[in-house]
C-alpha positions as CSV (number, residue, x, y, z in Angstrom):
1,X,-14.4,-6.5,-2.2
2,X,-15.5,-3.5,-0.2
3,X,-14.3,-1.0,-2.9
4,X,-16.7,-2.4,-5.4
5,X,-19.4,-1.2,-3.8
6,X,-18.1,2.5,-3.1
7,X,-18.9,3.4,-6.7
8,X,-22.6,3.8,-5.3
9,X,-21.7,4.3,-1.8
10,X,-19.1,6.6,-2.1
11,X,-18.7,10.7,-2.3
12,X,-16.0,11.6,-4.0
13,X,-14.2,14.2,-6.3
14,X,-11.0,13.2,-8.5
15,X,-9.2,13.9,-5.6
16,X,-10.9,11.8,-2.3
17,X,-13.6,9.4,-1.7
18,X,-15.0,8.4,1.9
19,X,-17.7,5.8,2.2
20,X,-19.8,4.0,4.9
21,X,-20.2,0.4,4.5
22,X,-23.1,-1.8,6.2
23,X,-22.8,-5.7,6.1
24,X,-25.2,-5.7,2.9
25,X,-22.7,-3.8,1.4
26,X,-19.8,-6.5,1.5
27,X,-21.2,-9.9,2.6
28,X,-21.4,-11.4,-0.8
29,X,-17.8,-10.2,-1.3
30,X,-16.2,-12.4,0.9
31,X,-13.1,-13.7,-0.4
32,X,-13.0,-11.9,-3.5
33,X,-9.8,-9.3,-4.3
34,X,-9.9,-6.1,-5.8
35,X,-6.8,-3.5,-6.5
36,X,-6.2,-0.1,-5.3
37,X,-3.9,1.1,-8.4
38,X,-4.4,4.8,-7.7
39,X,-5.5,5.1,-4.3
40,X,-4.2,5.2,-0.8
41,X,-7.1,3.6,1.3
42,X,-7.5,4.1,5.0
43,X,-10.3,1.3,6.7
44,X,-11.3,1.2,10.2
45,X,-14.6,-0.3,11.8
46,X,-17.2,0.3,14.4
47,X,-19.5,-2.6,15.9
48,X,-17.0,-5.3,15.2
49,X,-13.9,-6.3,13.8
50,X,-13.4,-7.1,10.1
51,X,-10.2,-9.1,8.6
52,X,-9.1,-7.6,5.2
53,X,-6.1,-9.0,3.7
54,X,-3.5,-6.5,1.5
55,X,-1.4,-7.8,-0.6
56,X,-1.3,-11.3,1.2
57,X,-0.8,-10.2,4.7
58,X,-3.6,-10.6,6.7
59,X,-4.6,-7.6,9.6
60,X,-7.5,-7.9,11.7
61,X,-8.9,-4.3,11.8
62,X,-10.9,-4.1,15.3
63,X,-12.4,-0.7,16.5
64,X,-9.2,0.2,17.9
65,X,-7.0,-0.3,14.6
66,X,-6.9,1.3,11.1
67,X,-5.4,0.2,8.4
68,X,-3.9,2.1,6.0
69,X,-3.3,0.5,2.1
70,X,-0.8,2.2,0.0
71,X,-1.8,2.4,-3.6
72,X,-1.1,-0.5,-5.8
73,X,-1.9,-3.3,-2.9
74,X,-4.7,-6.0,-3.8
75,X,-7.0,-6.2,-0.9
76,X,-9.7,-8.9,0.2
77,X,-12.3,-9.3,2.6
78,X,-11.7,-12.6,4.6
79,X,-14.0,-12.3,7.6
80,X,-16.5,-10.2,9.4
81,X,-18.5,-10.1,12.8
82,X,-21.8,-9.8,12.5
83,X,-23.2,-5.7,12.0
84,X,-19.9,-4.3,11.4
85,X,-20.0,-1.1,9.9
86,X,-16.4,-0.2,7.9
87,X,-15.5,3.2,7.2
88,X,-13.2,3.9,4.8
89,X,-11.4,7.1,3.7
90,X,-9.3,7.5,0.2
91,X,-6.9,9.9,-1.5
92,X,-5.6,10.0,-4.9
93,X,-2.1,10.5,-5.9
94,X,-2.8,14.0,-7.2
95,X,-3.5,14.8,-3.1
96,X,-0.8,12.7,-2.2
97,X,1.8,14.2,-3.9
98,X,1.2,17.6,-2.8
99,X,0.9,16.9,0.9
100,X,3.9,14.7,0.6
101,X,6.2,17.1,0.2
102,X,5.4,18.4,3.8
103,X,6.7,15.8,5.4
104,X,10.2,13.6,5.5
105,X,9.9,10.4,3.3
106,X,10.1,8.2,6.4
107,X,6.9,8.7,7.5
108,X,5.6,7.3,3.9
109,X,8.3,4.5,4.1
110,X,6.8,3.5,7.6
111,X,3.4,3.5,6.4
112,X,4.2,1.0,3.7
113,X,5.8,-1.8,5.8
114,X,3.8,-1.0,9.1
115,X,-0.3,-1.3,7.1
116,X,-2.2,-1.7,10.8
117,X,-2.3,0.6,13.2
118,X,-3.8,0.2,17.2
119,X,-4.9,3.4,18.0
120,X,-6.4,4.7,21.7
121,X,-9.9,5.2,22.6
122,X,-9.4,8.6,22.3
123,X,-7.7,8.3,18.7
124,X,-10.5,6.3,17.6
125,X,-13.2,9.3,18.5
126,X,-10.5,11.8,16.7
127,X,-10.9,9.2,13.8
128,X,-14.5,9.0,13.6
129,X,-15.0,12.9,14.1
130,X,-12.7,13.1,11.0
131,X,-14.5,11.1,9.0
132,X,-17.4,13.3,9.3
133,X,-15.9,16.5,8.5
134,X,-14.3,14.7,5.7
135,X,-17.7,13.3,4.4
136,X,-19.4,16.9,4.6
137,X,-16.6,18.1,2.4
138,X,-17.2,15.7,0.6
139,X,-20.9,16.2,0.1
140,X,-21.2,20.2,0.6
141,X,-17.8,22.2,-0.2
142,X,-17.7,23.8,-3.6
143,X,-14.9,23.6,-6.1
144,X,-11.8,24.3,-5.4
145,X,-12.8,25.1,-1.7
146,X,-13.1,21.5,-1.8
147,X,-9.8,20.3,-3.1
148,X,-8.0,22.4,-0.4
149,X,-9.9,21.4,2.4
150,X,-9.4,18.0,1.4
151,X,-5.3,18.9,0.7
152,X,-5.3,20.2,4.2
153,X,-7.5,17.5,6.0
154,X,-5.1,14.7,4.3
155,X,-2.1,16.6,5.9
156,X,-3.9,16.3,9.0
157,X,-4.1,12.7,9.0
158,X,-0.5,12.0,8.1
159,X,0.6,14.5,11.0
160,X,-1.8,12.1,13.3
161,X,-0.4,9.4,12.1
162,X,3.3,10.6,12.6
163,X,2.7,11.7,16.2
164,X,1.3,8.0,17.0
165,X,4.6,6.3,16.0
166,X,7.1,9.2,16.0
167,X,9.7,7.6,18.0
168,X,9.0,4.2,15.8
169,X,9.0,6.5,12.7
170,X,12.5,8.4,13.2
171,X,13.9,4.8,13.8
172,X,13.7,3.8,10.7
173,X,14.0,7.5,9.2
174,X,16.2,8.6,6.6
175,X,19.2,10.8,7.5
176,X,18.8,14.2,6.9
177,X,19.6,14.5,3.2
178,X,18.2,17.5,1.1
179,X,14.9,17.5,-0.6
180,X,15.9,16.8,-3.7
181,X,17.5,13.6,-2.7
182,X,14.3,12.4,-0.9
183,X,12.2,13.3,-3.8
184,X,14.9,11.2,-6.0
185,X,14.1,8.3,-3.4
186,X,10.7,8.7,-3.4
187,X,10.1,8.6,-7.3
188,X,12.3,6.1,-7.5
189,X,9.6,3.8,-5.0
190,X,6.6,5.3,-7.1
191,X,8.2,3.9,-10.1
192,X,9.0,0.4,-8.8
193,X,5.3,0.2,-8.2
194,X,4.3,1.3,-11.4
195,X,6.6,-0.3,-13.4
196,X,8.1,-3.4,-11.5
197,X,6.6,-6.3,-13.8
198,X,7.7,-4.6,-17.0
199,X,11.0,-3.4,-15.9
200,X,13.0,-5.4,-14.2
201,X,16.5,-4.0,-14.5
202,X,18.0,-0.9,-12.2
203,X,19.3,0.5,-15.6
204,X,15.5,1.5,-16.4
205,X,14.8,3.9,-13.0
206,X,18.1,5.1,-13.1
207,X,17.6,6.4,-16.9
208,X,14.2,7.4,-16.1
209,X,15.2,9.5,-13.5
210,X,18.1,10.9,-15.0
211,X,20.9,9.5,-12.7
212,X,23.7,7.6,-12.7
213,X,22.5,3.5,-11.0
214,X,25.4,3.9,-8.6
215,X,24.1,7.7,-7.5
216,X,20.4,6.1,-6.7
217,X,21.8,3.0,-5.2
218,X,23.4,5.4,-2.8
219,X,20.0,7.0,-2.2
220,X,17.8,4.4,-1.9
221,X,20.0,2.6,1.0
222,X,18.9,5.8,2.8
223,X,15.7,4.6,3.0
224,X,16.7,0.9,3.5
225,X,19.6,-1.5,3.9
226,X,18.6,-2.9,0.1
227,X,19.9,-1.8,-3.2
228,X,18.0,-1.1,-6.1
229,X,17.6,-4.1,-7.7
230,X,17.0,-6.0,-4.3
231,X,14.0,-3.7,-4.0
232,X,12.9,-4.7,-7.6
233,X,13.8,-8.4,-6.8
234,X,11.5,-8.3,-3.7
235,X,8.5,-6.8,-5.2
236,X,8.9,-9.3,-8.2
237,X,9.5,-11.8,-5.4
238,X,6.3,-10.9,-3.1
239,X,3.8,-10.5,-6.6
240,X,5.0,-14.2,-7.4
241,X,4.1,-15.4,-4.1
242,X,0.7,-13.6,-4.0
243,X,0.1,-15.0,-7.4
244,X,0.9,-18.3,-6.3
245,X,-1.1,-18.8,-3.0
246,X,-4.2,-16.9,-4.0
247,X,-4.7,-17.2,-7.9
248,X,-5.6,-20.4,-10.3
249,X,-3.1,-18.9,-12.8
250,X,-0.4,-21.8,-14.0
251,X,3.5,-21.3,-13.8
252,X,3.7,-19.8,-17.5
253,X,0.9,-17.6,-16.8
254,X,2.1,-16.3,-13.8
255,X,5.7,-16.0,-15.8
256,X,4.1,-13.9,-18.4
257,X,2.1,-11.9,-15.9
258,X,5.6,-10.7,-14.4
259,X,7.1,-10.1,-18.2
260,X,9.9,-12.9,-17.6
261,X,11.3,-13.8,-21.1
262,X,9.9,-17.3,-20.6
263,X,9.0,-20.3,-17.9
264,X,12.5,-21.5,-17.0
265,X,13.5,-17.8,-16.4
266,X,10.9,-17.4,-13.7
267,X,11.9,-20.7,-12.1
268,X,15.6,-19.7,-11.8
269,X,14.7,-16.4,-10.3
270,X,12.3,-18.0,-7.9
271,X,14.6,-20.7,-7.0
272,X,17.4,-17.6,-6.2
273,X,14.9,-15.6,-4.4
274,X,13.5,-19.0,-2.2
275,X,15.4,-22.0,-2.9
276,X,12.6,-23.8,-4.4
277,X,10.7,-24.3,-7.4
278,X,7.2,-22.4,-8.0
279,X,5.3,-25.5,-8.2
280,X,7.4,-26.8,-4.9
281,X,5.9,-23.9,-3.0
282,X,2.7,-23.8,-4.8
283,X,2.2,-27.4,-3.4
284,X,3.7,-26.3,0.2
285,X,3.3,-22.8,0.6
286,X,4.3,-20.4,3.4
287,X,1.8,-17.9,3.9
288,X,4.6,-16.0,6.4
289,X,7.0,-15.6,3.7
290,X,5.5,-12.1,1.8
291,X,6.3,-10.3,5.5
292,X,9.6,-12.2,6.0
293,X,11.2,-10.9,2.5
294,X,9.8,-7.2,2.8
295,X,10.3,-6.7,6.3
296,X,12.8,-3.6,5.8
297,X,11.5,-2.8,2.2
298,X,9.1,0.4,1.8
299,X,7.1,-1.1,-1.4
300,X,5.4,-4.5,0.0
301,X,3.7,-4.3,-2.7
302,X,2.5,-0.7,-3.5
303,X,1.8,1.3,-6.3
304,X,0.5,4.7,-7.5
């Protein structure tokens, strides 16, 4: 999709990238998907709309919206207006980890569950100016100075996001836990993003984080109403829906992709989650189901 064309269009270093894409850069990529395993990407437009699908959820991005796609999401262009220009800002995990220490985890939680943001004309103008400065930094700023500016600019962008939705973010904010607790919760979600296919059990994540499963559950419930096992299962379930509806993989291949012991085990898991077999879902898909099951989960399939 869009990101494939950035290799020749973007300006970047190891921490960030940006690109301005016109119709010829993406018109031949409609309907094709790309994964963003190591990037948080921000999309916005001028002179028209685009419809992007982020991990199975379709979002119409108008000139008064921007779309935040966390790492690990699959992105696909569905449609676009003639003459539209798409701007992309990207940040890699190294810069995110530095900047995330300055913000409440609830902000990143909110971003993961609310990818499409509506903005005013004034905010859109500010975002466009932000892109110009960011692009200049990519092109002209030297070495370490460029990295420091990128850190600062990502911090400014996160602050903008927080101010835009402060009241809603505060509603879903976790309680005022200490920094170690927030860090543990954030690390858990990142681990799930990276390892949900290979590791389905809570014990793996607890052992990796050097805590007990019980304590991990207490921390995770400060982020959502779900248990760690619910978070893992929901991530697996969302990915299984995506693979059933958006790929031609057969049931056995999907079972293998998600590292279930066998196809029967996957079938039982799917029926427990959705009350039907994978085959029945493929024959009668419910395209709103991904949004429903991930509504209050901060990982609607994102990964670092």
